[in-house]
Each structure stands twice: as structure tokens, then as C-alpha cells.
C-alpha positions, 0 to 999 in steps of 0.5 A, a space after each residue: 500500499 502507498 502513503 496514501 492508502 495509510 492517510 486515508 486509513 488512519 484519517 477514516 479511524 479518526 474519524 470514527 474515535 472522534 465520533 465514539 467520542 461525541 464531543 465534536 458535531 459530526 458536520 464538522 469532523 467531517 468536514 474536517 474529514 475531507 480537509 484533511 485528505 485534499 491538504 495531504 494530497 490523498 483529494 483534489 478539489 473536483 473529488 472533495 466537493 462533489 460530494 456536496 451536488 449528489 442528491 443522496 447528500 440534500 436527501 440527508 441533511 431533509 431527513 435530518 431537520 425533519 427528524 430532529 423537529 
């Protein structure tokens, strides 16, 4: 495995650990993970932002608002 795979594995493990602690908001954790992968060169700008145009992300956001209401 190359260095990018190891960076991704460490980032995923760190995200899971931080989410289990429930100290930081979920959206902030995922944005930080995307930022780390972008800064280290694992993702380029189009890959890092491509998830925001997905309809699944929009549906998940809407359902989150409905569930909390």
C-alpha cells in the first residue's frame, strides 16, 4: 500500500474515534476529514467537493432536519 492509502486509513479510524467521543459535531468532523485528505493530496478539489452535489447528501440533510423537529 502506498502513503495515500495509509493516510486514508488513519483518517477513517480517527473520524470513527472522534464520532464515538461525541465531543465535536458530526458535520465538522467530516469536513475536517475532507480537509485533511485534500491538504495531504489524497483528494483533489473536484473529488473533495463532488459529494455536495449528490442528491443523497441533500436527502440525508433534509431527513436530519425532519428527524430533529
